[in-house]
All heavy atoms as a GROMACS GRO file, in nm:
protein
  527
    1MET      N    1   4.214  -0.019   0.124
    1MET     CA    2   4.071  -0.030   0.134
    1MET      C    3   4.010   0.108   0.156
    1MET      O    4   3.906   0.139   0.099
    1MET     CB    5   4.035  -0.123   0.249
    1MET     CG    6   3.889  -0.152   0.253
    1MET     SD    7   3.856  -0.308   0.333
    1MET     CE    8   3.764  -0.256   0.472
    2SER      N    9   4.074   0.192   0.235
    2SER     CA   10   4.018   0.326   0.256
    2SER      C   11   4.022   0.410   0.130
    2SER      O   12   3.938   0.496   0.110
    2SER     CB   13   4.089   0.396   0.372
    2SER     OG   14   4.227   0.414   0.339
    3GLY      N   15   4.118   0.383   0.043
    3GLY     CA   16   4.125   0.456  -0.084
    3GLY      C   17   4.009   0.421  -0.175
    3GLY      O   18   3.953   0.506  -0.243
    4THR      N   19   3.968   0.295  -0.175
    4THR     CA   20   3.854   0.252  -0.256
    4THR      C   21   3.725   0.315  -0.205
    4THR      O   22   3.641   0.358  -0.284
    4THR     CB   23   3.841   0.098  -0.253
    4THR    OG1   24   3.964   0.042  -0.296
    4THR    CG2   25   3.730   0.052  -0.342
    5ALA      N   26   3.711   0.323  -0.075
    5ALA     CA   27   3.590   0.382  -0.017
    5ALA      C   28   3.576   0.528  -0.056
    5ALA      O   29   3.465   0.579  -0.072
    5ALA     CB   30   3.591   0.366   0.134
    6ALA      N   31   3.686   0.596  -0.073
    6ALA     CA   32   3.681   0.738  -0.111
    6ALA      C   33   3.634   0.755  -0.255
    6ALA      O   34   3.580   0.860  -0.290
    6ALA     CB   35   3.818   0.800  -0.092
    7LEU      N   36   3.653   0.653  -0.340
    7LEU     CA   37   3.612   0.663  -0.480
    7LEU      C   38   3.465   0.629  -0.502
    7LEU      O   39   3.409   0.661  -0.605
    7LEU     CB   40   3.698   0.569  -0.565
    7LEU     CG   41   3.847   0.603  -0.570
    7LEU    CD1   42   3.921   0.495  -0.647
    7LEU    CD2   43   3.869   0.739  -0.634
    8ILE      N   44   3.403   0.563  -0.408
    8ILE     CA   45   3.263   0.523  -0.421
    8ILE      C   46   3.175   0.630  -0.357
    8ILE      O   47   3.185   0.658  -0.239
    8ILE     CB   48   3.237   0.387  -0.354
    8ILE    CG1   49   3.323   0.279  -0.420
    8ILE    CG2   50   3.090   0.351  -0.361
    8ILE    CD1   51   3.318   0.146  -0.350
    9ASN      N   52   3.090   0.692  -0.437
    9ASN     CA   53   3.002   0.796  -0.387
    9ASN      C   54   2.862   0.737  -0.373
    9ASN      O   55   2.797   0.707  -0.473
    9ASN     CB   56   2.999   0.916  -0.482
    9ASN     CG   57   2.914   1.029  -0.430
    9ASN    OD1   58   2.848   1.016  -0.327
    9ASN    ND2   59   2.914   1.139  -0.501
   10PRO      N   60   2.812   0.718  -0.250
   10PRO     CA   61   2.679   0.658  -0.234
   10PRO      C   62   2.566   0.746  -0.287
   10PRO      O   63   2.455   0.700  -0.307
   10PRO     CB   64   2.668   0.639  -0.083
   10PRO     CG   65   2.762   0.736  -0.024
   10PRO     CD   66   2.873   0.753  -0.125
   11LEU      N   67   2.592   0.872  -0.311
   11LEU     CA   68   2.487   0.962  -0.359
   11LEU      C   69   2.468   0.953  -0.511
   11LEU      O   70   2.376   1.013  -0.565
   11LEU     CB   71   2.518   1.106  -0.318
   11LEU     CG   72   2.520   1.131  -0.168
   11LEU    CD1   73   2.556   1.276  -0.139
   11LEU    CD2   74   2.387   1.097  -0.104
   12ASP      N   75   2.556   0.878  -0.580
   12ASP     CA   76   2.540   0.863  -0.725
   12ASP      C   77   2.407   0.799  -0.762
   12ASP      O   78   2.353   0.825  -0.868
   12ASP     CB   79   2.654   0.779  -0.783
   12ASP     CG   80   2.783   0.860  -0.796
   12ASP    OD1   81   2.774   0.985  -0.792
   12ASP    OD2   82   2.890   0.798  -0.809
   13ALA      N   83   2.354   0.716  -0.677
   13ALA     CA   84   2.226   0.651  -0.705
   13ALA      C   85   2.114   0.753  -0.717
   13ALA      O   86   2.014   0.728  -0.783
   13ALA     CB   87   2.194   0.550  -0.595
   14PHE      N   88   2.129   0.868  -0.654
   14PHE     CA   89   2.025   0.971  -0.660
   14PHE      C   90   2.037   1.059  -0.784
   14PHE      O   91   1.954   1.144  -0.808
   14PHE     CB   92   2.030   1.058  -0.535
   14PHE     CG   93   1.996   0.982  -0.410
   14PHE    CD1   94   2.094   0.953  -0.317
   14PHE    CD2   95   1.868   0.937  -0.387
   14PHE    CE1   96   2.063   0.883  -0.202
   14PHE    CE2   97   1.835   0.867  -0.273
   14PHE     CZ   98   1.933   0.839  -0.180
   15ASN      N   99   2.143   1.038  -0.865
   15ASN     CA  100   2.163   1.115  -0.987
   15ASN      C  101   2.078   1.066  -1.103
   15ASN      O  102   2.066   1.133  -1.203
   15ASN     CB  103   2.310   1.110  -1.030
   15ASN     CG  104   2.389   1.224  -0.972
   15ASN    OD1  105   2.332   1.321  -0.924
   15ASN    ND2  106   2.520   1.212  -0.976
   16VAL      N  107   2.020   0.948  -1.091
   16VAL     CA  108   1.942   0.889  -1.199
   16VAL      C  109   1.802   0.948  -1.197
   16VAL      O  110   1.735   0.945  -1.093
   16VAL     CB  111   1.936   0.735  -1.183
   16VAL    CG1  112   1.856   0.673  -1.296
   16VAL    CG2  113   2.075   0.678  -1.176
   17PRO      N  114   1.755   1.006  -1.307
   17PRO     CA  115   1.619   1.063  -1.308
   17PRO      C  116   1.514   0.955  -1.292
   17PRO      O  117   1.532   0.841  -1.336
   17PRO     CB  118   1.609   1.131  -1.444
   17PRO     CG  119   1.714   1.068  -1.528
   17PRO     CD  120   1.822   1.019  -1.435
   18LEU      N  121   1.403   0.991  -1.232
   18LEU     CA  122   1.290   0.899  -1.217
   18LEU      C  123   1.225   0.876  -1.352
   18LEU      O  124   1.222   0.964  -1.438
   18LEU     CB  125   1.188   0.956  -1.119
   18LEU     CG  126   1.235   0.974  -0.976
   18LEU    CD1  127   1.126   1.041  -0.894
   18LEU    CD2  128   1.272   0.840  -0.914
   19SER      N  129   1.169   0.759  -1.370
   19SER     CA  130   1.100   0.726  -1.493
   19SER      C  131   0.971   0.808  -1.502
   19SER      O  132   0.900   0.825  -1.404
   19SER     CB  133   1.067   0.577  -1.496
   19SER     OG  134   0.985   0.549  -1.606
   20THR      N  135   0.942   0.857  -1.619
   20THR     CA  136   0.820   0.935  -1.638
   20THR      C  137   0.721   0.860  -1.727
   20THR      O  138   0.630   0.922  -1.782
   20THR     CB  139   0.852   1.073  -1.699
   20THR    OG1  140   0.921   1.053  -1.822
   20THR    CG2  141   0.934   1.157  -1.604
   21THR      N  142   0.740   0.729  -1.742
   21THR     CA  143   0.648   0.654  -1.827
   21THR      C  144   0.513   0.641  -1.757
   21THR      O  145   0.506   0.624  -1.636
   21THR     CB  146   0.704   0.514  -1.859
   21THR    OG1  147   0.727   0.445  -1.738
   21THR    CG2  148   0.832   0.523  -1.938
   22LEU      N  149   0.409   0.650  -1.834
   22LEU     CA  150   0.274   0.639  -1.780
   22LEU      C  151   0.232   0.492  -1.777
   22LEU      O  152   0.281   0.411  -1.854
   22LEU     CB  153   0.177   0.719  -1.868
   22LEU     CG  154   0.203   0.869  -1.872
   22LEU    CD1  155   0.109   0.935  -1.972
   22LEU    CD2  156   0.186   0.931  -1.735
   23PRO      N  157   0.140   0.456  -1.688
   23PRO     CA  158   0.093   0.317  -1.683
   23PRO      C  159   0.016   0.280  -1.809
   23PRO      O  160  -0.027   0.367  -1.886
   23PRO     CB  161   0.003   0.314  -1.560
   23PRO     CG  162  -0.036   0.455  -1.535
   23PRO     CD  163   0.076   0.540  -1.588
   24ASN      N  164  -0.001   0.154  -1.828
   24ASN     CA  165  -0.077   0.105  -1.944
   24ASN      C  166  -0.220   0.157  -1.938
   24ASN      O  167  -0.275   0.176  -1.830
   24ASN     CB  168  -0.078  -0.047  -1.945
   24ASN     CG  169   0.059  -0.105  -1.971
   24ASN    OD1  170   0.143  -0.041  -2.033
   24ASN    ND2  171   0.083  -0.225  -1.923
   25PRO      N  172  -0.282   0.177  -2.053
   25PRO     CA  173  -0.422   0.220  -2.055
   25PRO      C  174  -0.509   0.122  -1.977
   25PRO      O  175  -0.491   0.001  -1.984
   25PRO     CB  176  -0.459   0.220  -2.204
   25PRO     CG  177  -0.329   0.231  -2.275
   25PRO     CD  178  -0.227   0.162  -2.188
   26GLY      N  179  -0.601   0.174  -1.900
   26GLY     CA  180  -0.689   0.091  -1.820
   26GLY      C  181  -0.636   0.063  -1.681
   26GLY      O  182  -0.705   0.007  -1.598
   27PHE      N  183  -0.511   0.101  -1.655
   27PHE     CA  184  -0.452   0.079  -1.523
   27PHE      C  185  -0.514   0.177  -1.424
   27PHE      O  186  -0.532   0.294  -1.454
   27PHE     CB  187  -0.302   0.101  -1.528
   27PHE     CG  188  -0.235   0.090  -1.394
   27PHE    CD1  189  -0.203  -0.033  -1.341
   27PHE    CD2  190  -0.205   0.203  -1.320
   27PHE    CE1  191  -0.141  -0.044  -1.218
   27PHE    CE2  192  -0.144   0.194  -1.197
   27PHE     CZ  193  -0.112   0.070  -1.146
   28GLU      N  194  -0.547   0.129  -1.306
   28GLU     CA  195  -0.605   0.214  -1.203
   28GLU      C  196  -0.549   0.171  -1.067
   28GLU      O  197  -0.546   0.052  -1.036
   28GLU     CB  198  -0.757   0.198  -1.203
   28GLU     CG  199  -0.829   0.288  -1.107
   28GLU     CD  200  -0.980   0.269  -1.113
   28GLU    OE1  201  -1.028   0.180  -1.187
   28GLU    OE2  202  -1.049   0.342  -1.043
   29LEU      N  203  -0.504   0.264  -0.989
   29LEU     CA  204  -0.453   0.236  -0.856
   29LEU      C  205  -0.567   0.251  -0.756
   29LEU      O  206  -0.630   0.356  -0.747
   29LEU     CB  207  -0.339   0.332  -0.820
   29LEU     CG  208  -0.279   0.314  -0.682
   29LEU    CD1  209  -0.212   0.177  -0.670
   29LEU    CD2  210  -0.178   0.424  -0.654
   30LEU      N  211  -0.596   0.143  -0.684
   30LEU     CA  212  -0.702   0.145  -0.584
   30LEU      C  213  -0.640   0.141  -0.445
   30LEU      O  214  -0.543   0.069  -0.422
   30LEU     CB  215  -0.795   0.024  -0.601
   30LEU     CG  216  -0.866   0.013  -0.736
   30LEU    CD1  217  -0.946  -0.116  -0.744
   30LEU    CD2  218  -0.957   0.132  -0.758
   31ILE      N  219  -0.696   0.216  -0.353
   31ILE     CA  220  -0.649   0.218  -0.215
   31ILE      C  221  -0.753   0.145  -0.131
   31ILE      O  222  -0.869   0.186  -0.123
   31ILE     CB  223  -0.631   0.363  -0.164
   31ILE    CG1  224  -0.542   0.443  -0.258
   31ILE    CG2  225  -0.576   0.362  -0.022
   31ILE    CD1  226  -0.401   0.392  -0.273
   32LEU      N  227  -0.710   0.033  -0.070
   32LEU     CA  228  -0.800  -0.050   0.007
   32LEU      C  229  -0.774  -0.035   0.156
   32LEU      O  230  -0.661  -0.018   0.198
   32LEU     CB  231  -0.784  -0.198  -0.032
   32LEU     CG  232  -0.803  -0.232  -0.180
   32LEU    CD1  233  -0.780  -0.380  -0.204
   32LEU    CD2  234  -0.941  -0.190  -0.227
   33ALA      N  235  -0.880  -0.043   0.234
   33ALA     CA  236  -0.869  -0.041   0.380
   33ALA      C  237  -0.867  -0.185   0.429
   33ALA      O  238  -0.930  -0.272   0.371
   33ALA     CB  239  -0.988   0.033   0.442
   34THR      N  240  -0.793  -0.211   0.535
   34THR     CA  241  -0.790  -0.344   0.594
   34THR      C  242  -0.856  -0.340   0.731
   34THR      O  243  -0.855  -0.236   0.797
   34THR     CB  244  -0.646  -0.398   0.603
   34THR    OG1  245  -0.650  -0.528   0.659
   34THR    CG2  246  -0.559  -0.308   0.687
   35ASN      N  247  -0.912  -0.450   0.771
   35ASN     CA  248  -0.981  -0.454   0.901
   35ASN      C  249  -0.890  -0.502   1.014
   35ASN      O  250  -0.938  -0.534   1.121
   35ASN     CB  251  -1.106  -0.542   0.892
   35ASN     CG  252  -1.075  -0.689   0.872
   35ASN    OD1  253  -0.969  -0.726   0.823
   35ASN    ND2  254  -1.170  -0.774   0.907
   36TRP      N  255  -0.761  -0.505   0.992
   36TRP     CA  256  -0.667  -0.548   1.097
   36TRP      C  257  -0.682  -0.458   1.218
   36TRP      O  258  -0.671  -0.336   1.209
   36TRP     CB  259  -0.524  -0.539   1.049
   36TRP     CG  260  -0.488  -0.631   0.937
   36TRP    CD1  261  -0.569  -0.719   0.872
   36TRP    CD2  262  -0.362  -0.640   0.874
   36TRP    NE1  263  -0.500  -0.783   0.773
   36TRP    CE2  264  -0.372  -0.736   0.771
   36TRP    CE3  265  -0.240  -0.576   0.892
   36TRP    CZ2  266  -0.266  -0.770   0.690
   36TRP    CZ3  267  -0.136  -0.610   0.811
   36TRP    CH2  268  -0.149  -0.707   0.712
   37GLY      N  269  -0.711  -0.516   1.330
   37GLY     CA  270  -0.720  -0.441   1.455
   37GLY      C  271  -0.850  -0.367   1.475
   37GLY      O  272  -0.868  -0.301   1.577
   38PHE      N  273  -0.943  -0.373   1.380
   38PHE     CA  274  -1.070  -0.305   1.396
   38PHE      C  275  -1.163  -0.394   1.477
   38PHE      O  276  -1.190  -0.508   1.439
   38PHE     CB  277  -1.133  -0.273   1.259
   38PHE     CG  278  -1.254  -0.187   1.269
   38PHE    CD1  279  -1.243  -0.050   1.281
   38PHE    CD2  280  -1.381  -0.242   1.266
   38PHE    CE1  281  -1.354   0.031   1.290
   38PHE    CE2  282  -1.494  -0.163   1.276
   38PHE     CZ  283  -1.480  -0.026   1.288
   39ASN      N  284  -1.213  -0.343   1.588
   39ASN     CA  285  -1.294  -0.424   1.677
   39ASN      C  286  -1.444  -0.396   1.667
   39ASN      O  287  -1.522  -0.457   1.740
   39ASN     CB  288  -1.249  -0.403   1.822
   39ASN     CG  289  -1.109  -0.456   1.845
   39ASN    OD1  290  -1.073  -0.559   1.792
   39ASN    ND2  291  -1.030  -0.384   1.920
   40GLY      N  292  -1.485  -0.307   1.579
   40GLY     CA  293  -1.626  -0.275   1.566
   40GLY      C  294  -1.700  -0.373   1.476
   40GLY      O  295  -1.646  -0.475   1.432
   41SER      N  296  -1.824  -0.340   1.445
   41SER     CA  297  -1.907  -0.426   1.360
   41SER      C  298  -1.872  -0.403   1.212
   41SER      O  299  -1.804  -0.307   1.177
   41SER     CB  300  -2.055  -0.394   1.383
   41SER     OG  301  -2.086  -0.266   1.330
   42TRP      N  302  -1.923  -0.491   1.126
   42TRP     CA  303  -1.902  -0.475   0.983
   42TRP      C  304  -1.966  -0.346   0.932
   42TRP      O  305  -1.911  -0.278   0.846
   42TRP     CB  306  -1.960  -0.595   0.907
   42TRP     CG  307  -1.872  -0.716   0.917
   42TRP    CD1  308  -1.899  -0.829   0.989
   42TRP    CD2  309  -1.745  -0.734   0.858
   42TRP    NE1  310  -1.795  -0.916   0.976
   42TRP    CE2  311  -1.699  -0.861   0.896
   42TRP    CE3  312  -1.665  -0.657   0.776
   42TRP    CZ2  313  -1.577  -0.912   0.855
   42TRP    CZ3  314  -1.542  -0.707   0.736
   42TRP    CH2  315  -1.500  -0.833   0.775
   43ASP      N  316  -2.084  -0.312   0.985
   43ASP     CA  317  -2.150  -0.189   0.944
   43ASP      C  318  -2.066  -0.066   0.980
   43ASP      O  319  -2.053   0.027   0.900
   43ASP     CB  320  -2.289  -0.179   1.006
   43ASP     CG  321  -2.387  -0.280   0.948
   43ASP    OD1  322  -2.367  -0.322   0.832
   43ASP    OD2  323  -2.483  -0.316   1.017
   44GLU      N  324  -2.008  -0.066   1.100
   44GLU     CA  325  -1.922   0.046   1.142
   44GLU      C  326  -1.798   0.055   1.054
   44GLU      O  327  -1.758   0.164   1.011
   44GLU     CB  328  -1.878   0.029   1.288
   44GLU     CG  329  -1.990   0.044   1.388
   44GLU     CD  330  -1.946   0.006   1.529
   44GLU    OE1  331  -1.857  -0.081   1.545
   44GLU    OE2  332  -2.002   0.064   1.623
   45PHE      N  333  -1.738  -0.061   1.026
   45PHE     CA  334  -1.618  -0.065   0.943
   45PHE      C  335  -1.647  -0.011   0.803
   45PHE      O  336  -1.575   0.074   0.752
   45PHE     CB  337  -1.563  -0.208   0.936
   45PHE     CG  338  -1.441  -0.223   0.849
   45PHE    CD1  339  -1.322  -0.162   0.884
   45PHE    CD2  340  -1.446  -0.299   0.734
   45PHE    CE1  341  -1.210  -0.175   0.804
   45PHE    CE2  342  -1.334  -0.313   0.654
   45PHE     CZ  343  -1.215  -0.252   0.690
   46CYS      N  344  -1.754  -0.058   0.742
   46CYS     CA  345  -1.790  -0.013   0.607
   46CYS      C  346  -1.822   0.136   0.604
   46CYS      O  347  -1.783   0.207   0.511
   46CYS     CB  348  -1.907  -0.095   0.554
   46CYS     SG  349  -1.866  -0.267   0.520
   47SER      N  350  -1.890   0.185   0.705
   47SER     CA  351  -1.922   0.328   0.713
   47SER      C  352  -1.797   0.412   0.724
   47SER      O  353  -1.784   0.516   0.659
   47SER     CB  354  -2.014   0.356   0.831
   47SER     OG  355  -2.138   0.296   0.814
   48LYS      N  356  -1.702   0.366   0.808
   48LYS     CA  357  -1.578   0.442   0.828
   48LYS      C  358  -1.494   0.449   0.700
   48LYS      O  359  -1.445   0.555   0.664
   48LYS     CB  360  -1.494   0.381   0.940
   48LYS     CG  361  -1.540   0.418   1.078
   48LYS     CD  362  -1.441   0.362   1.180
   48LYS     CE  363  -1.457   0.433   1.310
   48LYS     NZ  364  -1.359   0.533   1.337
   49ILE      N  365  -1.477   0.336   0.633
   49ILE     CA  366  -1.391   0.339   0.515
   49ILE      C  367  -1.457   0.415   0.400
   49ILE      O  368  -1.390   0.480   0.321
   49ILE     CB  369  -1.347   0.198   0.470
   49ILE    CG1  370  -1.463   0.113   0.423
   49ILE    CG2  371  -1.268   0.129   0.579
   49ILE    CD1  372  -1.421  -0.017   0.357
   50LYS      N  373  -1.589   0.410   0.392
   50LYS     CA  374  -1.658   0.488   0.290
   50LYS      C  375  -1.643   0.637   0.317
   50LYS      O  376  -1.615   0.716   0.225
   50LYS     CB  377  -1.806   0.450   0.285
   50LYS     CG  378  -1.881   0.516   0.172
   50LYS     CD  379  -2.023   0.467   0.163
   50LYS     CE  380  -2.094   0.532   0.047
   50LYS     NZ  381  -2.230   0.483   0.031
   51ALA      N  382  -1.657   0.676   0.444
   51ALA     CA  383  -1.643   0.817   0.482
   51ALA      C  384  -1.501   0.868   0.458
   51ALA      O  385  -1.480   0.985   0.425
   51ALA     CB  386  -1.682   0.837   0.628
   52GLU      N  387  -1.401   0.780   0.472
   52GLU     CA  388  -1.261   0.818   0.453
   52GLU      C  389  -1.220   0.819   0.306
   52GLU      O  390  -1.110   0.862   0.272
   52GLU     CB  391  -1.169   0.726   0.532
   52GLU     CG  392  -1.182   0.741   0.683
   52GLU     CD  393  -1.133   0.877   0.733
   52GLU    OE1  394  -1.036   0.931   0.677
   52GLU    OE2  395  -1.195   0.928   0.827
   53GLY      N  396  -1.305   0.767   0.218
   53GLY     CA  397  -1.277   0.772   0.075
   53GLY      C  398  -1.200   0.654   0.017
   53GLY      O  399  -1.147   0.664  -0.094
   54TYR      N  400  -1.190   0.543   0.090
   54TYR     CA  401  -1.122   0.426   0.036
   54TYR      C  402  -1.200   0.370  -0.083
   54TYR      O  403  -1.322   0.385  -0.093
   54TYR     CB  404  -1.109   0.317   0.143
   54TYR     CG  405  -1.002   0.346   0.245
   54TYR    CD1  406  -1.034   0.405   0.366
   54TYR    CD2  407  -0.869   0.313   0.221
   54TYR    CE1  408  -0.937   0.432   0.461
   54TYR    CE2  409  -0.772   0.339   0.315
   54TYR     CZ  410  -0.805   0.398   0.435
   54TYR     OH  411  -0.709   0.425   0.527
   55ASP      N  412  -1.129   0.301  -0.173
   55ASP     CA  413  -1.192   0.242  -0.290
   55ASP      C  414  -1.256   0.107  -0.260
   55ASP      O  415  -1.339   0.059  -0.336
   55ASP     CB  416  -1.088   0.222  -0.401
   55ASP     CG  417  -1.033   0.355  -0.450
   55ASP    OD1  418  -1.114   0.444  -0.481
   55ASP    OD2  419  -0.910   0.369  -0.456
   56GLY      N  420  -1.216   0.045  -0.152
   56GLY     CA  421  -1.269  -0.086  -0.116
   56GLY      C  422  -1.203  -0.135   0.011
   56GLY      O  423  -1.137  -0.059   0.081
   57MET      N  424  -1.222  -0.264   0.039
   57MET     CA  425  -1.163  -0.318   0.162
   57MET      C  426  -1.099  -0.452   0.135
   57MET      O  427  -1.137  -0.525   0.044
   57MET     CB  428  -1.267  -0.331   0.271
   57MET     CG  429  -1.379  -0.427   0.244
   57MET     SD  430  -1.492  -0.427   0.383
   57MET     CE  431  -1.630  -0.511   0.313
   58GLU      N  432  -0.998  -0.482   0.216
   58GLU     CA  433  -0.930  -0.611   0.214
   58GLU      C  434  -0.946  -0.666   0.355
   58GLU      O  435  -0.909  -0.602   0.452
   58GLU     CB  436  -0.782  -0.592   0.182
   58GLU     CG  437  -0.704  -0.719   0.188
   58GLU     CD  438  -0.554  -0.694   0.173
   58GLU    OE1  439  -0.505  -0.590   0.216
   58GLU    OE2  440  -0.489  -0.783   0.117
   59VAL      N  441  -1.005  -0.784   0.366
   59VAL     CA  442  -1.034  -0.840   0.497
   59VAL      C  443  -0.988  -0.985   0.505
   59VAL      O  444  -0.973  -1.052   0.403
   59VAL     CB  445  -1.185  -0.832   0.531
   59VAL    CG1  446  -1.232  -0.688   0.537
   59VAL    CG2  447  -1.268  -0.909   0.432
   60TRP      N  448  -0.965  -1.032   0.626
   60TRP     CA  449  -0.935  -1.173   0.650
   60TRP      C  450  -1.066  -1.250   0.643
   60TRP      O  451  -1.165  -1.212   0.703
   60TRP     CB  452  -0.872  -1.191   0.787
   60TRP     CG  453  -0.731  -1.150   0.792
   60TRP    CD1  454  -0.683  -1.029   0.831
   60TRP    CD2  455  -0.618  -1.227   0.752
   60TRP    NE1  456  -0.547  -1.026   0.820
   60TRP    CE2  457  -0.504  -1.147   0.773
   60TRP    CE3  458  -0.601  -1.356   0.704
   60TRP    CZ2  459  -0.376  -1.191   0.745
   60TRP    CZ3  460  -0.473  -1.399   0.677
   60TRP    CH2  461  -0.362  -1.318   0.696
   61TYR      N  462  -1.065  -1.358   0.569
   61TYR     CA  463  -1.182  -1.445   0.561
   61TYR      C  464  -1.187  -1.526   0.689
   61TYR      O  465  -1.088  -1.593   0.725
   61TYR     CB  466  -1.168  -1.536   0.439
   61TYR     CG  467  -1.291  -1.616   0.407
   61TYR    CD1  468  -1.403  -1.553   0.357
   61TYR    CD2  469  -1.295  -1.753   0.428
   61TYR    CE1  470  -1.517  -1.626   0.326
   61TYR    CE2  471  -1.408  -1.825   0.398
   61TYR     CZ  472  -1.519  -1.761   0.347
   61TYR     OH  473  -1.630  -1.833   0.317
   62PRO      N  474  -1.297  -1.520   0.764
   62PRO     CA  475  -1.303  -1.592   0.891
   62PRO      C  476  -1.281  -1.741   0.876
   62PRO      O  477  -1.334  -1.805   0.785
   62PRO     CB  478  -1.445  -1.565   0.942
   62PRO     CG  479  -1.491  -1.446   0.866
   62PRO     CD  480  -1.420  -1.449   0.734
   63GLY      N  481  -1.203  -1.798   0.968
   63GLY     CA  482  -1.170  -1.939   0.962
   63GLY      C  483  -1.282  -2.029   1.016
   63GLY      O  484  -1.298  -2.141   0.969
   64ASP      N  485  -1.359  -1.979   1.110
   64ASP     CA  486  -1.464  -2.066   1.167
   64ASP      C  487  -1.596  -2.040   1.096
   64ASP      O  488  -1.628  -1.931   1.052
   64ASP     CB  489  -1.477  -2.044   1.317
   64ASP     CG  490  -1.517  -1.903   1.353
   64ASP    OD1  491  -1.436  -1.809   1.329
   64ASP    OD2  492  -1.628  -1.884   1.403
   65GLU      N  493  -1.675  -2.145   1.086
   65GLU     CA  494  -1.800  -2.141   1.009
   65GLU      C  495  -1.898  -2.040   1.066
   65GLU      O  496  -1.970  -1.973   0.991
   65GLU     CB  497  -1.862  -2.280   1.004
   65GLU     CG  498  -1.977  -2.289   0.906
   65GLU     CD  499  -2.026  -2.432   0.887
   65GLU    OE1  500  -1.945  -2.525   0.899
   65GLU    OE2  501  -2.146  -2.448   0.861
   66LYS      N  502  -1.906  -2.026   1.197
   66LYS     CA  503  -2.001  -1.934   1.260
   66LYS      C  504  -1.976  -1.789   1.218
   66LYS      O  505  -2.068  -1.714   1.189
   66LYS     CB  506  -1.994  -1.947   1.412
   66LYS     CG  507  -2.095  -1.860   1.484
   66LYS     CD  508  -2.082  -1.874   1.634
   66LYS     CE  509  -2.180  -1.779   1.701
   66LYS     NZ  510  -2.161  -1.772   1.844
   67SER      N  511  -1.848  -1.749   1.213
   67SER     CA  512  -1.813  -1.612   1.174
   67SER      C  513  -1.841  -1.583   1.028
   67SER      O  514  -1.868  -1.471   0.990
   67SER     CB  515  -1.666  -1.584   1.204
   67SER     OG  516  -1.643  -1.593   1.342
   68ARG      N  517  -1.831  -1.686   0.944
   68ARG     CA  518  -1.857  -1.667   0.801
   68ARG      C  519  -2.002  -1.638   0.778
   68ARG      O  520  -2.043  -1.569   0.694
   68ARG     CB  521  -1.818  -1.791   0.722
   68ARG     CG  522  -1.670  -1.793   0.690
   68ARG     CD  523  -1.634  -1.909   0.603
   68ARG     NE  524  -1.555  -1.996   0.689
   68ARG     CZ  525  -1.556  -2.126   0.687
   68ARG    NH1  526  -1.631  -2.192   0.603
   68ARG    NH2  527  -1.481  -2.195   0.768
   0.00000   0.00000   0.00000
């Protein structure tokens, strides 16, 4: 068993070049901010993510009717 382990080189996986293919036309990567753990108001949250340069936001839809 120790002889087999000597023949397997775990660094061989790093010998494969990365793919250089470009995404399909029209593809765009967007970076979204999430409101997890944010305790401020919606106005504060929107101002912060806009100032930080996020493309948009991902938020939990409130479960209770009053919060919606």
